[in-house]
N, C-alpha and C positions, 0 to 999 in steps of 0.2 A: 214565682210558683207560685199558684192557685191551690188550695184544698177545698172539695167539697163535702156536705155530708148532708146527704138527705134521711128527711122523716116522715111519717104521716102516711106511709101506706096501710093496707087492710083489705077486709076482705067487707063488702058491703052488701045490701040487696038494690036490685035494679029502681031506679029511679030515687036512690038514695045520695049522698050526697060524701065527700073526702076533703080535707085539706092538705097535700103537699109543702114541706117546706124545705129550704135547701140554703143553707148554714154557711158564706164565704171566709175564705183566710187566706192570708197572705200578700201576695202585694196587688190588694186590691183595685188601686190605681190604676192599674194596667187594663183593665177588665172593661170590653165597648158592651157588651151582650150579652144577656144569660137567659136562659130558655128552658124549656122543658123539650124532652123526645120522649119516644116510647117502639120497641121492639120487641115483636113476637117470634116467637121460637123460625126460626126459616126465611124471617123477614127480616126488610132493611132496615135500619134505625130512622122514626120520621119525624119531623117538627111536630109537636103538639101548640106550642106559643112558646115566641121571645118577646123581652121586652128590654129596649135599646138603657144607655147610661141615660138620658132625656127624658124615658119614663112612654114611649112610642112600643105600641105593640102590635103584635102578628100571631094571626090562630092560623089553624091549620080547618080546610072547612068544616070537616067532619067536629070539629068541637065547637066551631066558634055558634055564641051565645046560651053556652052551658059550661066551660070552662073559663073563667079569669084567670091572668097573669097578673100579678104587681109584686113589688120590692117596698120593704123597708132600708133606707140606707143607714139607717142608726145602729140597727142591727146584724148589719149586712147579709140581708137574707133576702132571698126569692119565697115566692107562696105561688101554688097554682090550687085554686080552689076549684072542683070539681063538683059540678053540679048534675041534675037529671041524668046520673049514670047510666050506663046501658053495658050489656055484659061481652060487646065488642070491644069495651076499652078495658076489657082486664090484659093485662101483662106486665112486663118490667116499664117503671118511669126514672128516666137517667138526668140529673140536671143535668146544665151545661155551660160553660162560660168559654167565653171569648176575646182574646186578645190581639194585636196587631201581628201575632204571630203563632200566636197557641191556640190549642182545642183543648180544656180541661173538660173531666166527665166525672159525675160522684160513681159511688159504686151502687147504685140503682135501687129502689124499692117497689113490690109489687105490689100491682091495686088487682083486686080480686071481686067480680062484681056477679052476684049468683042471681039466676031468672025467676 
């Protein structure tokens, strides 16, 4: 089992920045990748960024160049630095951890970008 706790969401003006954090606990050695997803009301959950255990990253086209995913293995924490935020980035962001057989999700954190 893996537990994920997110923090760092909030309200920011367009063009501003926020940093999301996701602290993992439990069976950490089973985790292959960690990532951030987001889901707007009535829409499918979509990938924002992922990072593998070796540090390779991948981003959605809509956030590439603006968002940066990173991890601190000593703190078992993954971060999402979000810069140049746009109103269309407004939604709930979820942390994800993938093991060989399971997907784990955090509770979600709201990000609101005002125009």
